[in-house]
C-alpha positions, 0 to 999 in steps of 0.5 A, spaced: 655 762 534 656 770 536 650 775 536 652 778 530 652 771 526 645 770 529 643 776 526 646 775 519 643 768 519 636 771 521 636 776 515 636 770 510 629 768 512 624 771 507 617 773 510 612 768 510 616 762 510 617 757 515 623 757 520 625 750 518 625 753 511 630 759 512 634 755 517 635 749 511 637 755 507 642 758 512 645 751 513 646 750 506 650 756 505 654 755 511 656 748 508 658 751 502 662 757 505 666 751 509 667 747 503 670 753 499 674 755 505 677 748 505 678 748 498 682 755 499 686 752 504 688 746 500 690 750 494 694 755 498 698 751 504 701 755 509 709 752 510 710 750 517 717 754 519 721 753 525 723 760 529 730 761 531 731 767 536 736 771 533 736 778 537 731 783 540 728 789 538 732 795 542 730 801 539 725 803 533 725 810 530 719 813 525 722 819 520 716 823 518 719 828 514 725 825 509 732 827 512 729 830 518 730 827 525 727 821 527 722 820 532 723 814 537 717 810 539 716 804 543 711 801 539 708 801 532 704 799 527 708 796 521 704 797 514 705 794 507 708 801 506 712 802 513 711 804 520 706 808 523 704 811 529 697 813 530 696 818 524 703 819 523 707 815 518 714 813 516 717 818 510 710 820 508 713 828 508 718 830 504 722 837 502 722 839 495 725 844 490 719 848 487 720 844 481 718 838 485 725 835 486 727 832 492 731 835 497 735 831 503 741 832 508 745 830 502 744 837 499 742 840 506 745 837 511 742 841 517 735 838 515 737 833 520 737 838 526 729 839 524 726 835 530 719 833 530 714 831 536 707 827 534 701 830 538 693 828 536 693 831 529 699 835 528 706 835 527 710 840 531 717 842 528 723 845 531 730 847 529 735 851 531 734 859 532 727 858 529 720 858 532 716 852 532 712 850 526 705 846 528 703 842 521 696 839 521 697 832 518 690 832 515 691 837 509 685 840 505 684 836 498 684 843 495 692 844 496 696 843 490 699 836 488 706 836 485 709 832 480 715 830 485 722 827 483 725 822 487 732 818 485 730 819 478 722 816 479 716 820 479 711 820 485 706 825 487 706 830 493 700 834 496 703 841 498 703 843 505 702 850 505 705 857 504 707 857 512 711 851 512 714 852 506 717 859 508 719 856 515 723 851 511 726 856 506 728 861 512 731 855 516 735 853 510 737 860 507 739 857 500 733 857 496 725 857 496 723 850 498 716 846 499 714 841 504 709 835 501 705 830 504 704 823 500 697 821 500 695 813 501 691 814 495 697 816 491 701 811 487 707 809 490 714 807 487 713 800 486 719 794 486 718 794 478 721 801 478 726 801 484 729 795 481 727 794 474 733 789 472 733 785 478 727 781 478 725 781 486 719 777 488 717 782 493 711 786 490 710 793 494 710 800 494 714 805 498 712 813 499 719 817 500 723 812 503 729 810 499 728 803 497 724 799 502 718 800 507 723 797 513 731 799 514 734 794 520 741 794 523 744 790 529 747 794 534 753 789 534 754 792 527 755 799 529 760 796 535 764 793 530 764 799 526 766 803 532 772 799 533 775 802 527 773 809 527 777 814 531 771 818 532 765 814 534 758 814 531 752 813 533 746 809 530 742 816 528 748 817 523 745 811 519 737 812 520 734 805 521 727 804 523 729 798 527 735 796 531 736 789 534 741 787 539 743 780 542 746 778 535 753 778 532 756 783 528 753 783 521 749 777 522 743 781 519 746 780 512 744 772 513 736 774 515 732 772 509 725 772 513 723 775 520 718 775 525 717 780 530 711 781 534 706 779 529 709 782 523 713 778 518 718 781 513 722 779 508 729 781 506 730 785 499 737 787 499 743 790 503 743 797 504 748 801 500 751 807 504 752 814 501 755 821 503 749 822 507 752 817 513 757 823 514 752 828 516 753 829 524 746 828 526 748 833 532 751 838 528 748 838 521 755 838 519 757 834 513 764 831 513 764 827 506 769 822 509 767 818 515 764 813 517 763 812 509 771 811 508 772 806 513 766 802 511 769 802 504 775 799 507 771 792 509 764 792 507 764 792 499 759 787 496 761 781 493 763 782 486 758 777 483 753 783 485 757 789 484 752 790 478 747 792 484 751 795 489 757 798 485 762 801 489 757 803 495 759 799 502 754 795 505 751 797 512 744 795 514 738 791 511 732 793 507 726 789 508 719 788 505 713 787 510 709 780 508 704 780 514 702 787 517 701 787 525 705 791 531 711 790 534 714 793 540 721 795 543 723 788 547 720 784 542 724 777 540 726 777 533 725 770 530 729 768 523 724 763 520 727 757 517 724 751 513 
């Protein structure tokens, strides 16, 4: 028993009572806790599952601002709402119009050229022909909270101030914009609202990601796609959180439950691709054709699930976080099987 446990037991003693009395009380209390723990474990047995290595983590990205450039990290904490590195979290910031509607690279392709560096309690934003913008992560509680609209769903966002709003407005040069930040005490978008007719078993919330906390693609799937394209594309076109190497192309489609580091993940659904994949991450120019058209030629869904994916091609997988923890580049990726 450690010192802290001993002090906790000592506090069970009452003034004027003999040592043997309060030791007896402590023993009875510990016995009750032990019996309760055993009962809980019996009531909720943990399945023993076999681990089958299916790949290795080869790259990890965090995207602090939705549609802006990703930040490559070698180690990250995986929370129920996605990846976190220090105080910076994945897709916890978003550009909006003044009426609260989200703006992404679908409408403003040059957002993908906004790069972000993480340092202490600040984000530093850089973009072509712009002075750098230093943005504090901690916002005053007095800042306005916007009612935002993201893919038809309501979500809150705390305004990041006039200076960064003017920075994005000057950079994009189309209309006034604001930048908002999600607070963890705000209500995220829930699975019941994201998938109202699908009945997914996972119960999670997300801030400003499209669908789920984690987006994963295998390197082999990208290689397969590039064999079909005249102009090769890189993984940054698809903006995943995790790239996995050492597996076959599209093998990730078959992974239901994964263990990476000490993080457990569960498949939500395949990632339906849209026109955002045609934005060149190096130029900020939207093509509106490739690689989307090529994906449509061979990656459409099975007719049995067309009600979910419609005519969108599938590339990559969405996962929920079933057990939080840490993961690193170089970690084995295990498929958990019964």
